[in-house]
N, C-alpha and C positions, 0 to 999 in steps of 0.2 A: 498750395504750400503756404506755411507761415512765414510771414517777412520777419528777416532779422534786421537788426539795428545796432549801430555802435554808437557809443556817446562819442560827441564831436565837442571840441572847445571853441566856442563861441565867443566873442567879446562883447557883452550886453552895451556895454557904455559907446560901444560904436553904432550898435543897432538903435540905440535911443537917438544918436546923433543921428542916424542916417532917417528915423522914422519923423523927427521934427524936421530935418532938412526938406522932406517929401511936402509939408504943407506949403512950403514956398518954391518948391522946384516948378520950372515951367513944364508946360505938358510936351509930351514927346510925340514928333510926326512919325509918320509913317517912313520907314526907310526906303530909300529908291538907290538905284544903281547908278551913284555919282562917282566912280571910278574914271579918272582923266584918261582918254583915250590919245595915242600917240598918231601920229601921220600915216605910220603903216598899219594901224590896225589893233593894236595891241593894248589892253587895257594896263595900266601902269601900277603897280603896288610897290610903294618903297619902303623897306623897312628901316626904322630908324627910332630916334630917341626923342620923346617929347614928355608933356606933364598931362595929368588927366585930375580932375575933381571926384575923387574916389569919396572923399568925406563931406562933398557938397560944396556949394560955391564959395561958401565963407570960411572954410579951413584952407589948411595950406596945400597946395596941389603936389601930386604924387609923381614923380620922376618914372615913367614907364618906357616900355617898348612898344611900338606900335606900327601899322601899316598906315602910310598916307597920313600920318599924326593924329589918329582918333583911335581911341578904346571905346567899342570894339573896332575892328579896322570896317574900311566902307562895304556894303551889302553890296553883292556882285549878283544881279537878277539876270537871268537869262530864259530863253523858250527851250523847250524841251527839243532835243535835236540839234540845237546852235552849235555851232562850232565855237568854242572859247579858247581866246588868246590872251594870254596874260604874261606880262614882263615884270619879272621881279628885280628890282635894282635894292642892292643891299649897302646901306650905309650906317651898319653896326660896326663895332670892333670885332665880331665873331663872324665867322661862317654861319650860313642859315641854309633855309629851304622851305618849300610850301608842298605839304600833303593836302590832297583835295578828298576830304573825308566822306566817305560813302558812296563816291562817284565810281562807277566800274569804266577804269580809265586804262589807256594804254600803260603799260607798265613802265616805259620811260618817263613818264610824266607823273608818277605815283610819288615823287619829292621824299623817298627814303633815303637819306645818306648814308652810304656805306653798303647799300644793296641795290639800289635802282638808279642812283645820280651820285656825283660828288658833289658836296658842300660848295655854295656859291660863295665865295670869300668876299670879305671886306671890300667895297669898290667896284665891284663885279655885277653881272646881270645873269639872270637865265630865263629863257622864253619857255614857256609850258603851252603847249597845243592839244585840246583833248575835244573830243564830242561829249557832250552832257546827255546821256542817252534817258535818263529816267526822270520823270517829274518829283518834286519833293524838296523837303527842308535837309541842306546839308550845311556844312561849312569848311574853311582852310584855316590850317594853322601850321606852324613852325614844326620840322621833324628833323631837328639837328639841335644835340642839347636841349630836348624839350624839357625837360624838368626844370630847365631855369627860364629857356625863353619863353614858353608857354605862361609861366608863372609871372612873367614881366609884361603880358599882354599880348602876344602875337599871334592873332586869330580874328576870323570874321566870319559872317554868314554868307551862304552860296544857296542860292533859292533858283530852282529850274521851275518854272510855271509850266502848267498844263498848257494843251493847246487851246482849248477854251477857255475865255477869261472867267474866273471864279465869282461866282455869286456872294463872295466873302470878304470884308476889308480885312487885310492882314495888320496884325500888332505883333511884331517881331520883338522877342525877349530874350537876350543872351546873358545868362547865369554864370557868374563867377565868385569864388572867394577868392580874398586876397590876405596874406600874413604880413598885416603892417604895423611899422613902431610906433613909440607913441607920437613922434613927430610928424606920422602920417607917410613916411618914406617905406619902401618895400623893406622888409627886414632880410636883409642878405645874408648875415651870419649864418643862417640857419640852411641857407641853400646847399643842397648837395650832403645836407646831414644824415649820417647813418641811421639815426633813430627814426627818422620818417620814413627813410627807405626801408626798413626792415618790419615797420609798424603799418599804419592806415595810409603813409603818404603823406603829402604836404597839403595840410588842412589848414585854411587862412581863420581870420577873426573879422574879417569885413565881407559880407556880401554885396555885390552890386547886380542891379538890371541895367543892360545897355551901358555899362559903365558908370553909372550913378546910382547914388543913394536913394532908394525910394521915388523913383520917377513916377510922374503922374500921366496916365493916357486918358486924353477925351473921347467918348463916346456920346453918341445920340441913342435915345430911347428908340426902339426900333429896328436898329442895325442888326445884322448877322456879323460877328468877328471869326477871324482864322487866327488863333494863337500858335504861331510858329516859334517854339519853347527848344533852346540848345544849352545843354549843360556843357560849359569850356572849363569848368575847373579842371584841376590837376588831380584830385582824389576823392572830393567831397561829393557823397551821394546826395542828391536833393530830393527832398519829399516837399510836395507842394500843395498847396489847399488855394482853389478859386472860390473865393468867400461868396455868399449869397447868389451862386449862379449853378446850375447843372451843366457843365461841359459835356461835350459828345467827344469822344476819342474819334478821330478818322485817318488818323497815319501814326506810324511809330518808324524812326531813323529814315524817313522819307517816304516810305512805301504804305498804301492804303491798305485798311484794315475794314472789316465789316464794321461801320458805326454802331456803338455803344454807349451809352451814358455811365461816366465814371462814378464809380461808389466812393465813399469815403476812404482815405488812405489809399487810392489805387494810383494815385498820380507821382511815380518815383522814377527819377533819371538819375541812373549813373553816369559818371563822366563819359563825355562824348556823346551820349544819346539823346535823340531828338523827339520830341512828341508834337503832332497837330491838333489841335482841338477845335470844337465850333461851338462859341459861346453865344446864346440868345441874350442881346441887351433889352431887359424887360424891366428894368427898374425905372423909378419916376428920375426927371430932372433934378439936378443938386445932390442926388445921392453919391455916396462915396464910397466904393467897396474895395477891399484890399485883396492882393495876393500873398500869400503866407509862405515862408518856409515853416515847416513844422520839424520840431525837434521831440524826443522823449520828454523834455521838461516844458517847452514852451512854443507858443506860435509867435513868429516874428512878421510884421508887415513889411514886405520887400518892394510893393509896388503899389498903386492905386488906380483903380479904373474909376474917372469922374465921369457923371454923367452932366452933360452941358445942358443949359436953356433949350426946350424945344423938342419936337419930333420931328422923324422923318414926313415927309408929304406922304409917301407910300411904304408905309411900314413892312417890313419881311414878313411872311407867313412861317411862323414857328413851328415846323414840323421837325420829324426825324431826319436829320440830314442824309442826302444822298450821299451813296459812296464814291470816292475819286476813281478816276478810271485808274486802270492797272496797266503799267507801262512795260515792266520788265519780265520777260519770257522765261519760262521753266520747262518748255516742252520737253527737255532732254533729262529732267530729273527721274531718278528710278533709284529710288531709297533701297528695294529688295537686293539690288545689284550694286549696292554703293561699296566701296573700298573701305575700310575700318580700319581706323589707327587709334590707339589709344594715348592720352596726354594726361600726366599725373602732375601735379602741382604740389610741390612741397619747400619748405623754407620759412623765412620770417621768424619774427620774434613768436615765443611760443610755440615753434614748429619743431618739425622731427629730422631736419637734414643735418647729418654730421660730415657728410662728405657731397662733392659732385664734382664733375667733369667742368674743365676751363682749360682753354687753351691746349688741348689735347692730354691734359694730365688730371689725374685725381688729386683732388685738394681736399684737405680737410677743413673742419668749420672756421679754425681760426684764420687759416690761409684764406678761404673764401672773405672772411671780414675783412681782412687786410684789402684784398682786392675789390671789395665794396660789391660783391656777388652773392646776394644772401637769399635769392630765390634760384629754383630750378625746374625746368620742365623735362620731365622724364630723365632728371639726374644730370642735366647738361645746365649749368649756369649763364646761360645767355649767348653761348657762342652761335656765330650765323656760318660757320664752316660747311654745315650741312644741313640740308632741309629736314624738316619733321617726316614730310613725304613727298614722294614725285608721283605724279599722276599723268594721265594722258588728256589732253583736250576733250571734253565730252563726259568724262567719268563724273559720277556723283561720288561724294567723298564724305565719311561719316566720321567725326570725331568725336570719341568716347572720353569727357573730361572726369576726373576727380579731383575736388579741391582739399586738399590733406594738409589745408593750412588754417590759422587761425583769422583770417580776414577775408574779406569779400573782394572779388577781382570782375572787372567790366573788360570781357575779353572781346577784341576788336580782329576781323579779318579785313585785310586789304582786297581792293577790285572784286570781291564778290559779294553776295549777300546768303545767308544761311537760315535754317530754321531749327527751331528746336523739337527735336522728336520725342526725346523722353527727358524727364527729370525724375531723379530717384526712382530710377527704373519704372516709373510709371508714363504711359504715353500720353503725349500733349495734342489735344486736340488741335484739328486746324493746321492751316500753315501760315505764319506769320512770320515776315521776311525782314531780317535786321542786319546791321552790319556790327553791333555791339551788343552783348547780353553780359548781366550779372550773374555771376556764379558765387554762391555764398559760402561759409565754411561748411565742410563735412557734406557739400551736395555731389551727386553726379548727375552731369549733365549732358545729353549728345545733341550736337550741331551735326547738320548734314547740309552740303550747297552742290550745286553744279558747276564743275571746274572748267567753264567756259571761256575762261580769259586767261590767255598764256603769259607766261611770266614768273618772277620771283615775287611772291607775295608775302608781307609781313603778317604776321599773326601773334599779338602781344596783348597784355593787360594795360587797359588804358588809364589805369592809377598809375601814373606817368614815372613814378619813382619805383615802383614796383618793375615797369619794363625796364628802367636803367640799372635794377639790381640783379636781372636776369632773366624777368619773365618776358623772353621773346623768343620766338623760333619763324620759320616762313617754309611756304609751301609752294615747290616748283610744279607749275603745271606746263608741262613739256609741248 
């Protein structure tokens, strides 16, 4: 498949500031599970207002919304099969919720307001309890007014560890872009702007890694590193380059793949997607090597791998990484007997949608624009009254998607993981399991999954403004 890209408005001045700030930035430590635990055994996440140094410590702090006063929120690290108990306390002025992205969770704990739970009102709390069945790299984020609350910083990483301790050292990278004003504050006037909703979504002008411009990661020659990378941006597709190294891909969206060395241009993350890479720290002490964001016009250093003085007493033996253990069962997956459903994406700027159903009525384009519903699935502009399809538990489902729009879409399925079986009518070799997949303009992509988790499961574009503008439906697993 030929990769398609779109031109994105990045503010070079801020990136220059970010790069210079990196020269003086403190080294970033490995994240730990530092969430406070209540006496009754719940990890406590408090959603509230705080500030973050998104432009560097010498610049004005940016007011953000965050969990436990940090951006990103604290990493939650659990063992595979562990029961996770989290109490969300809402100290915002808006209702909110938490979605546990990528986890095959009990439906009542999925965090989708209006579908699986009522939003948590200001001053109130909600207790999430679920088993983390699959090892891998996941994340958590708000799922109420996501187009605003995600853009203000309500997200964090969730790491489910394999039963055996990894031989790699984790480096966690949470990538975000922010739309900031000249004074360093979040540009609020454009939030909910119809132009963004009908185009590529809310694209920022400042990139951060772990809430910082240009952080520095200290490593020692002879280490093997596991880079866990998550794209939490509202809408930006991130194309990256790990300079001076030959990273091996070992997992996508938390799930193991046959290890392969990445080629130039292979490292592309749509919104909500994750990758796990193994990087051999082979360079000499004193070397500084950039991690870069790549656009059509330039490469921008967004973080630095810094080789500190000295070497490991017993350096790692650098060989092809061994594959991670597969934890998600697919014994009932039967593509030949799959129930097939069509999903046609229409709408947006430069689109061909002249009418769609909304609230049980057929509206013309002008009426849809007034209602801020500018996208549709199968001619329905985001209504959740009826599911896309209703299936029995244990059935295999195939969704044939046609992207009849001018923009890419990061399609995310809750509560399950799917495999892409065809792209543009060509079979896709192997079974790579994901929860989010990019579908580019004019593409035809077929997803298939085993419907083994009962409940009402949202299926939507994770370009969050596209979701808000109508690109959402749900699947009923009875």
